[in-house]
C-alpha positions in Angstrom: 0.0 0.0 0.0 1.0 3.6 -0.6 1.7 5.5 2.5 -0.1 8.8 3.1 3.2 10.8 2.7 3.9 9.2 -0.7 0.3 9.9 -1.8 0.6 13.6 -0.8 4.0 14.0 -2.6 2.5 12.5 -5.8 -0.5 14.7 -5.5 1.5 17.9 -5.0 3.8 17.0 -7.9 0.7 16.5 -10.1 -0.7 19.9 -9.1 2.6 21.5 -9.9 2.8 19.9 -13.3 -0.8 20.9 -14.0 0.0 24.5 -13.0 3.0 24.6 -15.4 0.8 23.4 -18.3 -1.7 26.1 -17.6 1.0 28.8 -17.6 2.4 27.7 -21.0 1.5 29.8 -24.0 -0.4 28.0 -26.7 1.7 29.8 -29.3 4.7 27.8 -28.2 3.0 24.6 -29.3 1.8 25.9 -32.7 5.2 27.4 -33.7 7.0 24.1 -32.9 4.6 22.0 -35.0 5.1 24.0 -38.2 7.7 23.0 -40.7 9.6 25.2 -43.2 8.8 24.8 -46.9 11.4 26.7 -49.0 10.2 29.2 -51.6 12.7 27.8 -54.2 14.0 24.3 -54.9 17.0 23.1 -56.8 16.1 21.3 -60.1 17.7 20.4 -63.4 17.0 22.8 -66.3 17.7 22.8 -70.0 17.3 20.3 -72.8 20.2 17.9 -72.8 22.6 20.2 -70.9 21.1 19.4 -67.5 22.1 22.7 -65.9 21.3 23.3 -62.2 18.7 26.0 -61.6 16.3 27.2 -58.9 12.6 26.9 -59.5 9.6 28.1 -57.5 8.2 25.4 -55.2 4.6 26.2 -56.1 5.1 27.1 -59.8 7.8 25.0 -61.4 7.6 27.0 -64.7 9.4 29.9 -63.0 13.1 28.9 -62.9 16.3 31.0 -62.3 20.0 30.2 -62.6 20.7 32.1 -59.3 19.0 31.2 -56.0 18.8 34.9 -55.0 16.9 35.8 -58.1 14.3 33.1 -57.3 14.0 34.0 -53.6 13.5 37.7 -54.1 11.2 37.5 -57.2 7.7 38.7 -56.3 6.2 36.5 -59.0 7.3 33.4 -57.2 4.5 32.5 -54.7 5.2 31.2 -51.2 
């Protein structure tokens, strides 16, 4: 059997843990569950030459030879 002192310690620890959960901001959980999807991805371009280029993740018809051109282009959707 569990002694009264052990029961009281477990009960107090449970109350402390519950109190800490109430104090936590819900935004902390939401921000940790999101994952990063890059705006541009590296692909092969060209016909036969197979040159590396950077294409928009959402619109693969928009491709650039420089990653900075792809990232900072306003036509490339997020």
